[in-house]
C-alpha positions as CSV (number, residue, x, y, z in Angstrom):
1,M,161.6,196.5,44.9
2,P,162.8,194.3,48.3
3,T,165.0,195.5,51.0
4,Y,168.7,194.0,52.0
5,P,170.6,193.5,55.1
6,D,173.9,194.3,54.7
7,R,174.9,190.5,54.4
8,Y,172.9,187.1,54.2
9,V,174.1,184.2,55.9
10,I,173.0,181.2,53.5
11,S,172.6,177.3,55.2
12,P,172.0,174.3,53.4
13,R,168.0,172.9,54.8
14,G,168.9,169.1,52.8
15,P,167.7,168.2,50.0
16,L,165.5,170.6,47.6
17,D,162.0,169.3,46.0
18,A,162.0,172.8,44.5
19,A,159.4,174.1,41.3
20,A,161.0,177.7,40.0
21,T,159.6,179.9,38.0
22,A,162.0,183.0,36.4
23,P,161.9,185.6,35.9
24,G,162.2,188.1,32.7
25,S,164.6,187.6,30.6
26,K,167.0,190.6,31.2
27,S,168.6,189.6,27.3
28,I,165.1,189.6,25.2
29,T,163.5,192.1,27.1
30,N,166.2,194.9,26.9
31,R,166.8,194.2,22.6
32,A,162.0,193.8,23.2
33,L,162.3,197.4,24.6
34,L,164.7,199.2,22.4
35,I,163.0,197.7,18.6
36,A,159.0,198.3,19.7
37,A,160.7,202.0,20.5
38,L,162.4,202.3,17.2
39,A,159.1,200.7,15.9
40,G,156.1,202.7,14.2
41,G,153.1,202.5,17.0
42,R,152.4,200.6,20.5
43,S,154.0,197.5,21.7
44,R,153.0,195.2,24.8
45,L,155.5,193.7,26.4
46,E,154.4,190.9,28.5
47,G,157.2,189.6,31.0
48,A,159.1,191.4,30.7
49,L,162.0,191.7,33.7
50,V,161.4,193.6,36.6
51,A,164.8,194.9,37.7
52,D,167.2,197.9,37.8
53,D,168.7,197.4,33.7
54,A,165.2,197.3,32.3
55,A,164.8,200.3,34.3
56,V,167.5,201.7,33.6
57,M,166.2,201.4,29.5
58,I,163.1,202.5,30.1
59,A,164.3,205.7,31.7
60,A,166.4,206.1,29.1
61,L,163.9,205.2,26.2
62,N,161.2,208.3,27.9
63,A,164.4,210.2,27.6
64,L,164.5,209.9,24.6
65,G,161.2,210.3,23.2
66,A,159.5,206.7,23.3
67,A,156.7,206.8,25.9
68,S,157.6,203.6,27.7
69,R,155.5,202.5,31.0
70,R,154.3,199.8,33.5
71,D,151.1,198.3,33.9
72,D,150.0,199.9,37.4
73,D,149.0,196.3,38.4
74,D,151.0,193.7,36.3
75,P,154.6,195.7,35.8
76,T,155.9,193.2,33.7
77,V,153.5,194.0,31.1
78,I,154.9,197.0,29.4
79,D,153.6,199.9,27.1
80,V,156.2,201.5,24.8
81,D,154.5,204.2,22.7
82,G,157.6,203.9,19.2
83,V,158.8,207.0,17.6
84,E,158.8,204.2,13.7
85,G,162.9,204.9,13.7
86,R,163.6,208.9,15.1
87,W,164.0,210.1,18.5
88,T,161.7,213.4,19.0
89,R,164.5,214.2,21.6
90,A,167.5,216.3,19.8
91,G,171.0,216.7,22.2
92,V,170.1,214.1,25.5
93,D,171.7,213.1,27.9
94,L,171.3,209.4,29.6
95,D,173.0,208.2,32.7
96,L,173.0,204.4,32.3
97,G,174.1,203.4,35.5
98,L,175.9,199.7,35.2
99,S,174.1,198.8,32.1
100,G,176.4,198.1,30.0
101,T,173.7,196.5,27.9
102,S,171.3,199.6,28.0
103,L,174.9,201.7,27.0
104,R,176.6,199.9,23.9
105,F,172.6,199.3,22.2
106,L,172.1,202.9,23.2
107,T,175.6,204.1,21.8
108,A,174.6,202.7,18.4
109,A,170.4,203.9,18.7
110,V,170.9,207.1,19.0
111,A,173.2,207.7,15.7
112,L,169.7,207.5,14.7
113,G,169.0,211.1,16.3
114,R,169.7,214.5,15.6
115,G,172.2,216.7,18.2
116,R,174.9,215.6,20.8
117,Y,174.0,212.7,22.7
118,R,176.2,211.8,25.7
119,L,176.7,208.3,27.3
120,D,177.3,207.9,30.7
121,G,177.5,205.8,33.5
122,N,178.6,205.3,37.0
123,A,182.5,204.5,37.6
124,R,182.8,200.8,36.4
125,M,181.0,201.6,34.0
126,R,183.8,203.7,33.0
127,E,185.9,201.3,32.5
128,R,183.9,199.2,30.6
129,P,185.4,199.5,26.8
130,V,183.3,200.5,24.6
131,G,186.2,201.6,21.6
132,D,185.0,199.2,19.1
133,L,181.4,200.7,18.9
134,V,183.2,203.9,18.6
135,A,185.6,203.1,15.7
136,A,182.1,200.6,13.8
137,L,180.2,203.6,14.3
138,S,182.5,206.4,12.8
139,G,182.7,203.6,9.9
140,L,179.4,204.1,9.4
141,G,180.2,207.9,9.0
142,V,178.8,208.8,12.4
143,R,180.3,211.4,14.6
144,A,181.1,209.5,18.1
145,S,184.4,209.7,20.4
146,A,184.7,208.5,23.6
147,A,186.9,209.3,26.1
148,R,191.0,208.3,26.8
149,G,191.3,207.5,23.5
150,D,187.7,206.7,22.2
151,A,187.7,203.4,24.5
152,F,185.6,204.0,27.7
153,P,182.0,206.0,28.5
154,P,181.3,209.0,29.1
155,V,180.2,208.5,24.6
156,E,179.3,211.4,22.6
157,I,177.5,210.8,19.2
158,D,177.0,214.2,17.3
159,A,173.7,212.7,15.3
160,D,172.2,213.1,11.4
161,G,170.4,210.0,10.7
162,L,172.6,206.4,10.1
163,P,174.2,206.8,6.8
164,G,174.6,203.4,6.5
165,G,177.2,201.6,4.3
166,V,180.1,198.7,5.6
167,T,181.6,199.0,8.5
168,E,184.1,196.2,10.4
169,V,183.2,195.5,14.9
170,A,185.8,193.9,16.7
171,G,183.6,190.2,17.8
172,D,186.7,189.3,21.0
173,R,185.7,191.6,23.1
174,S,182.1,191.8,23.6
175,S,178.9,190.4,21.5
176,Q,176.9,193.6,22.0
177,F,179.0,195.9,19.5
178,L,177.5,194.5,17.2
179,S,173.9,193.5,18.3
180,G,173.7,197.9,18.9
181,L,174.3,198.4,15.4
182,L,172.2,195.6,14.1
183,I,168.9,196.9,16.1
184,A,169.7,200.2,15.2
185,A,170.8,199.2,10.8
186,P,166.4,199.4,9.1
187,Y,166.4,202.8,10.0
188,A,169.5,203.9,8.4
189,R,169.8,205.8,5.0
190,A,170.8,202.7,2.6
191,A,172.1,199.0,3.8
192,T,174.4,198.3,6.4
193,T,176.9,195.9,6.9
194,V,178.4,194.4,9.5
195,V,182.1,192.7,9.2
196,V,183.0,191.3,12.3
197,T,186.8,191.0,12.7
198,G,188.3,188.0,14.5
199,E,186.1,185.6,16.8
200,L,182.8,186.6,17.5
201,Q,182.6,186.9,21.5
202,S,179.1,185.2,23.4
203,R,177.4,184.6,19.9
204,P,174.3,183.0,21.1
205,F,173.6,186.1,21.7
206,A,174.0,187.5,17.8
207,D,171.7,184.8,16.7
208,L,169.4,186.0,20.0
209,T,169.3,189.6,18.3
210,V,168.4,188.8,15.0
211,A,166.0,186.5,16.2
212,V,164.1,189.0,18.1
213,M,164.6,191.9,15.2
214,R,163.1,189.0,13.3
215,D,160.0,188.8,15.0
216,F,159.2,193.0,15.0
217,G,159.1,192.3,11.1
218,V,163.3,193.1,10.2
219,A,165.3,189.7,9.0
220,V,168.7,190.0,8.4
221,E,171.1,188.3,6.0
222,R,174.4,187.1,7.6
223,D,177.1,185.0,7.3
224,G,177.8,183.1,10.0
225,Y,178.7,185.1,12.3
226,A,181.2,187.1,10.0
227,R,179.2,189.8,8.3
228,F,175.5,190.9,8.9
229,T,174.0,192.9,6.2
230,V,170.6,194.3,7.4
231,A,168.3,196.6,4.4
232,P,166.6,199.9,5.3
233,G,163.2,198.9,6.3
234,R,161.0,199.7,9.4
235,Y,160.4,197.6,12.6
236,R,156.2,196.7,13.1
237,A,154.8,197.4,16.5
238,R,153.8,193.5,18.7
239,H,151.6,192.0,21.5
240,Y,155.1,190.3,23.1
241,R,155.8,187.6,25.0
242,I,159.1,187.4,26.8
243,E,160.3,184.0,28.2
244,G,162.2,183.0,31.5
245,D,165.4,184.0,31.7
246,A,167.9,181.2,31.2
247,M,170.1,182.7,33.2
248,A,167.7,182.5,36.1
249,A,167.3,179.5,35.6
250,G,170.9,178.4,36.3
251,Y,170.6,179.7,39.7
252,A,168.0,177.4,40.6
253,W,169.8,174.3,38.2
254,G,173.2,175.2,40.6
255,A,170.6,174.7,43.9
256,A,169.7,171.2,43.5
257,A,173.0,170.7,41.7
258,M,174.8,171.6,45.3
259,A,172.0,171.1,48.1
260,G,171.0,167.7,46.3
261,G,167.7,167.1,45.2
262,R,165.8,168.6,42.2
263,V,164.0,171.4,40.9
264,R,161.8,171.6,38.3
265,V,161.6,175.6,36.4
266,D,158.3,175.4,34.5
267,N,158.9,178.4,32.2
268,V,162.9,178.1,30.5
269,G,162.8,175.2,28.6
270,A,164.0,173.3,25.1
271,A,162.3,176.6,23.0
272,S,164.6,178.9,24.7
273,R,166.0,180.6,22.5
274,Q,168.8,181.7,25.5
275,G,172.3,180.4,24.9
276,D,173.1,180.0,28.6
277,R,170.4,177.0,28.5
278,A,173.1,175.7,27.8
279,L,174.5,175.2,31.4
280,L,171.4,172.4,31.6
281,D,173.5,170.1,29.7
282,V,176.7,170.9,30.9
283,L,175.4,169.8,34.4
284,G,174.2,167.1,32.5
285,R,177.8,166.2,31.5
286,M,178.7,166.3,35.5
287,G,176.3,163.8,36.3
288,C,173.9,165.6,37.1
289,E,170.4,163.3,36.0
290,A,169.4,166.9,33.1
291,R,165.3,166.5,31.3
292,W,163.9,169.1,28.9
293,E,160.6,169.5,28.2
294,E,159.0,171.9,25.4
295,N,158.6,174.9,28.3
296,A,160.7,173.7,31.0
297,S,163.2,171.8,32.9
298,T,164.4,169.8,35.6
299,L,167.4,169.4,37.4
300,A,168.3,165.8,39.9
301,A,171.4,166.2,41.6
302,P,173.6,163.3,41.2
303,V,173.6,160.2,43.5
304,G,176.4,160.9,46.2
305,G,176.2,164.3,45.9
306,R,179.9,164.9,43.2
307,L,179.8,166.7,40.4
308,R,182.0,165.5,37.7
309,A,185.2,167.2,36.9
310,G,186.1,167.7,33.9
311,T,187.5,171.0,31.4
312,F,184.1,173.1,29.7
313,D,184.3,176.0,27.3
314,L,182.2,178.0,28.2
315,N,183.1,181.1,25.2
316,D,179.4,181.2,24.7
317,L,177.5,181.0,27.5
318,P,179.7,183.2,30.0
319,D,177.9,184.2,32.1
320,Q,177.2,181.0,33.0
321,A,180.9,180.5,34.3
322,Q,180.5,182.2,38.0
323,T,177.8,179.5,38.5
324,L,179.4,177.2,37.2
325,A,182.8,177.6,39.3
326,V,181.1,178.1,42.8
327,L,179.3,174.3,41.8
328,A,182.8,172.9,41.2
329,L,183.6,173.6,44.8
330,A,181.6,169.8,44.7
331,A,183.3,168.2,42.7
332,D,185.5,165.1,42.2
333,G,188.7,167.0,40.5
334,P,189.8,169.5,39.3
335,V,187.1,171.8,36.4
336,E,188.9,173.9,34.2
337,I,186.2,176.6,32.7
338,V,188.5,178.0,29.2
339,R,187.4,181.2,26.7
340,I,186.0,183.5,29.1
341,G,188.5,185.8,29.1
342,N,185.7,188.7,27.9
343,L,184.3,188.7,31.4
344,R,187.6,190.3,32.8
345,I,185.5,193.1,31.5
346,K,182.4,193.2,33.0
347,E,180.8,194.6,36.3
348,T,183.4,193.6,37.7
349,D,187.2,191.6,37.0
350,R,184.8,187.5,37.2
351,L,187.7,186.0,35.8
352,R,190.1,188.1,39.5
353,A,187.2,187.9,41.9
354,L,186.5,184.6,41.1
355,A,189.6,183.2,42.2
356,T,189.9,186.0,44.9
357,E,187.4,183.8,46.9
358,L,187.0,180.7,45.5
359,R,190.5,180.7,47.3
360,K,188.4,181.5,50.1
361,F,186.7,178.3,50.5
362,G,190.1,176.0,50.1
363,A,190.0,176.1,46.7
364,T,193.1,176.3,44.8
365,V,193.0,177.6,41.9
366,D,194.9,179.4,38.5
367,E,193.7,182.4,37.2
368,G,194.9,181.8,33.5
369,I,194.1,185.3,30.4
370,D,190.9,183.4,30.3
371,A,190.6,180.3,32.3
372,L,189.7,179.5,35.6
373,R,191.2,175.9,36.8
374,I,189.4,175.4,40.2
375,V,190.5,172.0,42.4
376,P,187.8,171.5,45.5
377,P,188.9,171.7,48.6
378,P,190.1,168.6,50.4
379,A,187.3,169.3,53.0
380,P,184.0,171.5,53.7
381,P,185.0,175.2,54.3
382,G,184.4,176.7,57.6
383,R,182.2,179.9,57.9
384,V,183.4,182.0,54.8
385,E,182.2,185.6,53.7
386,V,182.2,186.7,50.2
387,E,182.3,189.9,48.7
388,T,180.5,190.5,45.6
389,Y,182.4,193.5,44.3
390,G,179.0,194.7,43.5
391,D,178.6,192.4,40.9
392,H,174.8,191.0,40.4
393,R,176.0,188.0,39.3
394,M,178.8,187.0,42.2
395,A,176.0,188.0,44.8
396,M,173.8,185.0,43.6
397,A,176.5,182.2,42.5
398,F,178.3,182.6,45.1
399,S,175.7,181.6,47.7
400,L,174.3,178.7,45.7
401,A,178.1,177.1,48.0
402,G,175.2,178.2,51.0
403,A,172.8,175.2,50.0
404,R,175.3,173.1,50.3
405,W,177.4,174.4,53.6
406,P,176.5,176.3,56.5
407,G,178.0,179.5,56.8
408,V,178.3,180.6,53.8
409,A,177.9,184.9,54.4
410,I,177.3,186.8,50.9
411,R,177.8,191.1,51.3
412,D,176.5,193.4,49.4
413,P,173.6,191.0,48.7
414,A,171.4,194.3,47.3
415,C,173.4,194.1,44.2
416,V,171.2,191.5,42.7
417,A,168.3,194.1,42.5
418,K,171.0,194.7,38.9
419,T,168.9,191.7,37.4
420,Y,167.5,189.7,39.7
421,P,165.5,192.1,43.1
422,G,163.8,188.4,44.2
423,F,166.5,186.3,43.9
424,F,166.8,185.8,47.6
425,D,163.3,185.5,48.3
426,D,163.3,183.1,45.6
427,L,166.3,180.8,47.0
428,R,164.5,180.7,50.1
429,A,161.5,179.4,48.5
430,W,163.6,177.3,47.2
431,G,164.3,175.9,50.3
432,V,167.7,177.1,51.2
433,G,168.1,179.0,54.2
434,V,169.0,182.6,53.6
435,D,168.7,184.6,57.0
436,P,170.0,188.3,57.3
437,A,173.4,188.7,59.8
């Protein structure tokens, strides 16, 4: 892993003319890791993410008895020895740090084992809700409980296998609850049906879960986003290639939109199954030239450098809201980002954090329950020091402002190690100034 100073100062170096390669998709890596661990036999994952979130999942799978190890010569290659749907170690305590994906997926998956499992994380993780998932597991006959009225980690599961049956899960907080239930469901004793109540957030992530399950041999019957059924079955071990991370590609696209010029991302294209790829189309609506190839994408900044204002619904790609909010600083009028309320339960309250830091640049920001309205600053900002709140996406998104205006300081840049340890090296390679303060 790279080493980081206390802060980086990000500065423009002129228009970009860059080629970028995104790291492996975090979302696909953690889905594939867990599914491979539940399969029978050895799977080899290629192109996997090398970052804290994946390391947390690997450590947890090893603790549960599914031997998972990176290749000595290529850390993006991971071999996983599956346990055929039943963990070989009972009664394990898992420390999942700040990896919400790992905690939500494994809360459902450990129900396939035997004994008492305890899943916990750091202080911020204990503020991230898990009650809807606990309730859904209880509806399937699992003895599950959590702290503070069954609402927050730590979670305890008294496991005796997953009975199956019919349960409900609320969809208005996180699609990860649904994804965790679906991934575990093939190894239930009976067919499992999950009924989603309310509107499902981040629907492309549910599609991604269904797709990766299918890639490993398990089909999911579904009625849109309202009802999902999984019959008893088995995942098949396989060699599996993980595509580049569309969230990471968004930072490359955003750097070109702010600095001017163009960037080509060579491993996120039209064939990507990730919902976050839609940011490129949003930037096209804002006046950029956006071009898709099958396995690559290109973004060129608009002539004149100002992005087009507008209202953008990011319910299907909420993690891109921070990137878009920073790009709004360079718009020709107000930018409104709507239906992003679940950002309040991420690594930090991202809506509050965005509003606070954007105002440092001179923007006028109206913070709604599930929306932000950003009026760009009337003049270029001076030196700005950005607080990142320990949130990797705050650090990466606000670094894009420094591609346009000098003197943007990013505090605690080490937080990017959660999902993109090489971000600042890549930003420098794209043609943006990155210097320790």
